[in-house]
C-alpha positions as CSV (number, residue, x, y, z in Angstrom):
1,M,66.2,47.3,-63.5
2,N,63.8,45.0,-61.7
3,I,63.5,46.5,-58.2
4,K,62.0,43.3,-56.8
5,D,65.0,41.2,-57.9
6,D,67.8,43.7,-57.0
7,V,66.6,44.6,-53.4
8,P,65.6,41.9,-50.8
9,E,61.9,41.9,-50.1
10,D,62.4,42.5,-46.3
11,V,64.4,45.6,-47.1
12,V,61.7,46.9,-49.5
13,V,59.0,46.3,-46.8
14,D,61.1,48.1,-44.2
15,I,61.6,51.1,-46.4
16,L,58.0,51.3,-47.5
17,A,56.8,51.0,-43.9
18,R,58.5,54.3,-43.1
19,L,56.9,56.3,-45.8
20,P,53.8,58.6,-45.5
21,V,50.4,57.3,-46.7
22,K,50.3,59.7,-49.7
23,S,53.5,58.2,-51.1
24,L,52.4,54.6,-50.5
25,L,49.1,55.2,-52.3
26,R,51.0,56.2,-55.4
27,F,53.5,53.4,-55.1
28,R,50.8,50.8,-55.4
29,M,51.0,51.4,-59.1
30,V,54.7,50.5,-59.3
31,C,54.1,46.8,-59.5
32,K,51.7,44.1,-58.2
33,A,54.2,43.0,-55.5
34,W,54.2,46.6,-54.0
35,C,50.5,46.8,-54.2
36,D,50.1,43.5,-52.3
37,I,52.6,44.7,-49.6
38,V,50.7,48.0,-49.0
39,R,47.4,46.1,-48.7
40,N,48.8,43.4,-46.3
41,P,47.3,43.7,-42.8
42,N,50.6,43.1,-41.1
43,F,52.3,45.8,-43.1
44,I,49.4,48.2,-42.3
45,A,49.9,47.6,-38.6
46,T,53.7,48.0,-38.8
47,H,53.3,51.2,-40.8
48,H,50.9,52.7,-38.3
49,R,53.3,51.8,-35.4
50,N,56.1,53.6,-37.3
51,Q,53.9,56.7,-37.9
52,T,53.0,56.8,-34.2
53,A,56.7,56.5,-33.2
54,L,57.5,59.4,-35.6
55,N,55.0,61.5,-33.6
56,D,56.6,60.5,-30.3
57,T,60.0,61.4,-31.6
58,G,59.0,64.6,-33.4
59,G,59.3,63.3,-37.0
60,S,58.0,65.8,-39.5
61,S,56.6,63.4,-42.0
62,S,53.4,62.8,-40.1
63,A,50.8,65.0,-38.6
64,R,50.9,65.1,-34.8
65,F,47.6,66.6,-33.9
66,I,44.2,67.3,-35.3
67,V,42.5,70.5,-34.3
68,N,38.7,70.4,-34.7
69,H,37.5,73.9,-35.1
70,G,35.7,76.3,-37.5
71,S,32.3,78.0,-37.9
72,R,28.9,76.3,-37.8
73,R,28.7,76.3,-41.6
74,E,32.2,75.0,-42.3
75,V,33.6,73.0,-39.4
76,R,37.3,72.2,-40.2
77,L,40.0,69.9,-39.2
78,S,43.6,71.3,-39.2
79,F,46.4,68.8,-39.2
80,L,49.4,70.1,-37.2
81,S,53.0,68.8,-37.3
82,S,56.3,69.8,-35.8
83,I,59.5,70.8,-37.5
84,V,63.0,71.8,-36.3
85,E,64.1,75.0,-38.0
86,D,67.7,74.9,-39.2
87,D,68.7,78.4,-38.2
88,D,68.2,78.2,-34.5
89,K,67.3,74.6,-33.9
90,E,64.1,75.7,-32.3
91,E,61.0,73.5,-32.9
92,A,58.1,75.2,-34.7
93,L,54.6,74.0,-35.5
94,T,53.2,73.7,-39.0
95,V,49.6,73.4,-40.2
96,V,50.2,70.7,-42.8
97,E,46.6,70.7,-44.1
98,T,43.2,72.1,-43.4
99,V,40.3,69.9,-44.3
100,R,36.6,70.7,-44.5
101,K,34.7,67.6,-43.3
102,P,33.6,65.6,-46.3
103,F,30.3,63.9,-47.2
104,T,28.3,66.4,-45.2
105,N,25.3,65.9,-47.5
106,N,24.8,62.6,-45.6
107,F,24.1,64.5,-42.4
108,L,21.3,66.8,-41.4
109,F,23.7,68.7,-39.1
110,D,27.4,69.4,-39.3
111,P,29.0,66.1,-38.1
112,L,31.0,66.0,-34.9
113,V,34.3,64.0,-34.7
114,V,35.3,61.1,-32.4
115,G,38.7,59.5,-32.5
116,P,41.2,58.9,-33.9
117,C,41.6,55.2,-33.5
118,N,44.4,53.7,-35.6
119,G,44.1,56.6,-38.0
120,L,40.4,56.4,-38.4
121,L,37.8,59.0,-37.3
122,C,34.1,58.5,-36.6
123,L,31.7,61.3,-37.6
124,Y,28.1,61.6,-36.3
125,D,25.2,64.0,-35.9
126,F,22.2,64.1,-33.6
127,E,19.8,62.3,-35.9
128,G,21.6,59.0,-35.6
129,N,23.7,59.4,-38.8
130,A,27.3,58.1,-38.5
131,A,30.3,57.4,-40.7
132,L,33.9,56.2,-40.5
133,W,36.6,58.2,-42.3
134,N,40.3,57.7,-43.0
135,P,41.6,61.2,-43.7
136,A,44.9,59.9,-45.1
137,T,43.4,57.6,-47.7
138,R,40.3,59.7,-48.1
139,E,38.1,56.6,-47.7
140,F,34.8,56.8,-45.8
141,K,32.0,54.4,-44.9
142,T,28.5,55.5,-43.9
143,L,27.0,53.3,-41.1
144,P,23.5,52.0,-41.3
145,L,20.8,53.6,-39.1
146,S,20.0,51.6,-36.0
147,P,16.7,49.6,-36.3
148,M,16.1,49.7,-32.5
149,D,13.6,51.9,-30.7
150,H,15.1,54.8,-28.8
151,P,13.7,56.7,-25.9
152,P,12.4,60.1,-26.8
153,F,14.7,63.1,-25.9
154,E,15.1,66.7,-26.7
155,E,17.7,67.6,-29.3
156,I,20.7,68.8,-27.2
157,T,24.2,69.5,-28.6
158,S,26.8,67.3,-27.0
159,Y,30.2,65.9,-27.9
160,S,30.2,63.2,-25.3
161,L,27.5,60.7,-26.3
162,V,29.5,58.7,-28.8
163,G,32.6,56.5,-28.4
164,F,34.8,54.8,-31.0
165,G,37.5,52.2,-30.5
166,F,39.2,49.0,-31.6
167,D,38.6,45.5,-30.3
168,R,42.0,43.9,-30.6
169,R,40.7,40.4,-29.7
170,S,38.3,40.3,-32.7
171,N,40.2,42.8,-34.9
172,D,37.0,44.9,-35.1
173,Y,36.2,48.6,-34.9
174,K,33.2,49.5,-32.8
175,V,31.0,52.6,-32.3
176,L,29.2,53.1,-29.0
177,R,26.3,55.6,-28.8
178,F,24.4,56.8,-25.7
179,F,20.8,58.0,-25.4
180,I,19.5,60.4,-22.8
181,D,16.3,60.8,-20.9
182,G,17.1,64.0,-18.9
183,Y,19.4,66.9,-18.2
184,V,20.4,67.6,-14.6
185,E,23.0,70.2,-13.5
186,D,24.8,70.4,-16.8
187,M,25.0,66.6,-17.2
188,F,23.1,64.2,-19.4
189,C,21.2,61.3,-17.7
190,I,21.9,58.1,-19.7
191,S,19.1,55.7,-20.3
192,Q,20.3,53.4,-23.1
193,A,23.4,52.5,-25.1
194,E,24.0,50.6,-28.3
195,L,27.1,49.3,-30.1
196,Y,27.9,49.0,-33.8
197,S,30.3,46.3,-35.0
198,V,32.0,47.2,-38.2
199,S,32.8,43.6,-39.0
200,G,29.3,42.4,-38.1
201,G,27.6,45.4,-39.8
202,S,24.9,45.7,-37.1
203,W,23.8,47.5,-34.0
204,K,22.9,45.9,-30.6
205,E,21.9,47.2,-27.2
206,I,24.4,47.2,-24.4
207,P,23.5,47.3,-20.7
208,V,24.3,50.6,-19.0
209,I,25.4,51.1,-15.3
210,D,22.6,52.8,-13.3
211,D,22.6,56.5,-12.6
212,V,25.2,57.6,-15.1
213,R,25.4,61.2,-16.1
214,L,27.8,62.4,-18.8
215,G,29.0,66.0,-19.4
216,P,28.1,67.8,-22.6
217,A,31.6,68.8,-23.8
218,P,34.6,67.1,-25.6
219,W,37.0,67.4,-22.7
220,F,35.0,64.9,-20.7
221,K,36.1,61.9,-22.7
222,A,39.2,60.0,-23.9
223,Y,40.2,56.8,-25.6
224,N,43.2,54.6,-24.9
225,D,44.2,51.0,-25.9
226,G,40.8,49.4,-26.3
227,F,39.1,51.4,-23.5
228,Y,36.9,54.5,-23.8
229,Y,36.5,56.8,-20.8
230,W,33.9,59.5,-19.9
231,L,34.0,61.8,-16.9
232,T,30.8,61.8,-14.8
233,D,30.0,63.9,-11.8
234,E,31.0,61.1,-9.4
235,F,33.4,58.8,-11.2
236,I,35.0,57.9,-14.5
237,L,32.9,55.6,-16.7
238,S,35.0,53.1,-18.8
239,F,33.9,50.8,-21.6
240,D,36.0,47.8,-22.6
241,M,35.7,47.4,-26.4
242,A,36.7,43.7,-26.3
243,N,34.4,42.5,-23.4
244,E,31.7,45.1,-24.2
245,V,31.2,46.0,-20.5
246,F,31.1,49.2,-18.5
247,D,33.0,49.8,-15.3
248,K,33.7,52.7,-12.8
249,L,37.0,54.3,-11.9
250,P,37.4,56.6,-9.0
251,L,38.2,60.3,-9.2
252,P,41.2,61.9,-7.5
253,D,40.6,62.7,-3.8
254,D,40.9,66.5,-4.5
255,F,38.4,66.5,-7.3
256,G,35.4,67.1,-5.0
257,L,36.8,70.1,-3.1
258,S,34.1,72.7,-2.8
259,S,36.5,75.5,-2.1
260,R,37.8,75.4,-5.7
261,L,36.2,75.5,-9.1
262,Y,37.7,73.1,-11.7
263,H,37.7,72.9,-15.5
264,P,38.5,69.2,-16.0
265,E,40.3,67.8,-19.1
266,L,40.2,64.0,-19.5
267,T,43.1,63.0,-21.8
268,I,45.9,60.6,-22.4
269,F,49.5,61.4,-21.4
270,R,52.5,59.0,-22.1
271,G,50.1,56.1,-22.6
272,S,48.2,56.6,-19.4
273,L,44.8,58.1,-18.6
274,A,45.3,61.6,-17.3
275,L,43.1,64.2,-15.7
276,V,44.0,67.8,-15.9
277,L,42.3,70.0,-13.3
278,C,42.3,73.7,-14.2
279,I,41.9,75.6,-11.0
280,V,39.8,78.7,-11.8
281,D,40.4,81.7,-9.5
282,I,39.1,85.2,-9.8
283,G,40.6,87.0,-12.8
284,P,42.6,85.7,-15.9
285,V,45.0,83.5,-13.9
286,Q,44.8,79.7,-13.7
287,C,46.9,76.8,-12.2
288,L,46.8,73.2,-13.3
289,D,46.9,70.0,-11.3
290,I,47.9,67.0,-13.5
291,W,47.0,63.5,-12.3
292,L,47.9,60.2,-13.9
293,M,46.1,56.9,-13.4
294,S,48.5,54.3,-12.0
295,K,47.9,50.6,-11.7
296,H,49.2,48.6,-8.7
297,G,48.4,44.9,-9.4
298,V,44.7,44.9,-10.1
299,K,44.0,48.2,-8.3
300,E,44.0,51.5,-10.1
301,S,44.6,54.8,-8.3
302,W,45.4,58.4,-9.2
303,V,48.9,59.9,-8.6
304,K,49.4,63.7,-8.7
305,Q,52.3,64.5,-11.0
306,V,52.7,68.3,-10.9
307,T,51.0,71.7,-10.4
308,I,51.7,74.2,-13.2
309,G,51.1,77.9,-13.1
310,P,49.9,80.4,-12.5
311,I,49.2,81.0,-16.2
312,L,47.8,84.3,-17.5
313,E,45.0,84.7,-20.1
314,V,44.1,81.0,-20.7
315,E,40.7,79.5,-20.6
316,R,41.2,75.7,-20.5
317,P,43.8,73.0,-21.4
318,L,43.3,71.1,-24.6
319,G,46.1,68.5,-24.5
320,F,49.8,67.7,-24.2
321,W,52.6,68.5,-26.6
322,K,56.1,67.1,-26.3
323,N,58.6,67.9,-23.5
324,G,55.9,68.8,-21.0
325,R,54.3,71.6,-23.1
326,L,50.6,72.0,-23.2
327,L,48.0,73.3,-25.7
328,F,45.4,75.8,-24.4
329,E,42.5,77.8,-25.6
330,D,43.3,81.4,-24.5
331,S,41.0,84.1,-23.4
332,E,40.6,85.4,-27.0
333,E,39.5,81.9,-28.3
334,R,42.9,81.1,-29.9
335,L,45.0,78.0,-29.9
336,V,48.2,78.6,-27.9
337,L,51.2,76.5,-26.8
338,Y,52.5,76.9,-23.3
339,H,56.1,76.0,-22.3
340,P,56.3,75.6,-18.4
341,N,60.1,75.9,-18.3
342,V,60.1,79.4,-19.8
343,Q,56.5,80.2,-18.8
344,Q,55.6,81.6,-22.3
345,L,52.6,81.3,-24.5
346,K,52.9,81.0,-28.3
347,N,49.9,81.9,-30.5
348,L,49.4,79.1,-33.1
349,Q,47.2,81.3,-35.4
350,L,44.1,79.1,-35.2
351,R,40.9,80.6,-33.8
352,R,37.8,79.0,-32.5
353,E,34.8,80.1,-34.5
354,G,32.2,77.5,-33.5
355,Y,31.4,75.7,-30.4
356,T,34.9,74.7,-29.2
357,F,38.4,73.6,-29.9
358,E,39.1,69.9,-29.7
359,V,42.7,68.7,-30.0
360,V,43.6,65.0,-30.4
361,D,46.8,63.0,-31.3
362,Y,46.8,61.7,-34.8
363,A,49.0,59.3,-36.8
364,E,48.0,58.5,-40.3
365,S,47.3,55.0,-41.4
366,L,46.4,52.7,-44.3
367,V,43.6,51.0,-42.4
368,P,40.8,50.2,-44.9
369,I,37.1,50.6,-44.1
370,S,35.6,49.1,-47.3
371,G,33.9,52.3,-48.3
372,G,34.0,54.9,-51.0
373,L,36.1,58.0,-51.5
374,E,35.4,61.6,-50.6
375,E,32.9,63.0,-53.0
376,E,33.2,66.8,-52.3
377,P,35.9,68.5,-54.4
378,F,38.4,71.0,-53.2
379,I,38.1,70.3,-49.5
380,R,41.8,70.2,-48.8
381,T,44.0,73.3,-48.4
382,R,47.7,73.3,-47.7
383,I,48.8,76.1,-45.4
384,G,52.3,77.3,-44.4
385,N,54.1,77.5,-41.1
386,I,52.7,79.1,-38.0
């Protein structure tokens, strides 16, 4: 039977666009027509939208989150997905796969992770080495070193000095990197920035707003729809990937209250920029203020959504799950899920062994990056339910 002749092409495309990447990579061998479909840019975009929609509706065929964790010698990514158990209809979380970061021989230090953006991740170290990686297709591309002169600075561990995003106008992926010339009150003083264009294959310097200081931790940054955001001590710094310009956004009015101590988490919630303020009191009890950025015409402002808590034995928020649930790192350095309606914590059996947890939304994609394949064998391990 000739599949192409018996089934209309639009039906074939619609079916293929709903399948996971692993299946599509195998199906490229079925026939040339299917191979051409899988490589088509419009199909790739449609497929990624479908995978993102599966995440939003709880589909179990795609990973929902990436958890960046592990020891210094073996930093790992765990891909989490949700399933509905048949016996009691309760949703459970599953570690679909744990991956040791590949091509570490290209880096002098264990690479840190930025992203994802359309299913791609950017890995980098403190010596200027960087690479793009598609975990679903196992393709990676090492970026060239920048030829520009950089200001001298001490080697300081930071998760916040690189941004990665997509320029929809030029259909281009871009990597932004900051350089520092000082360290004041737990914040990095920014002196220079440079931008790498994947389509152009080169670095260039980008003007930076004066007197910018960035925090040294992953919860001080977020990416959404062509804009990258960093939390500073006085405002939120944004970068437009298309226009290649920086801007400033205000902080919530309550952010500067001296009577409280906050652990902030800059993240994305329901497609909007969100700021979670963890109110730290004496003892193992915390409350959360959740703010969303709202746009009224051309003006943007913060709207307080809810205060959650008190919650026992949690250190800081990591991100949002579905139905108002939140992911936390608890006081024993474990990943836990909190359900506000029942006020319960569930241990997800992942422990922080290195610097910190970092939890990000992830939907797999077929986006090509014109690179090679992972070189290190046996880096992928399937794990059961948690």
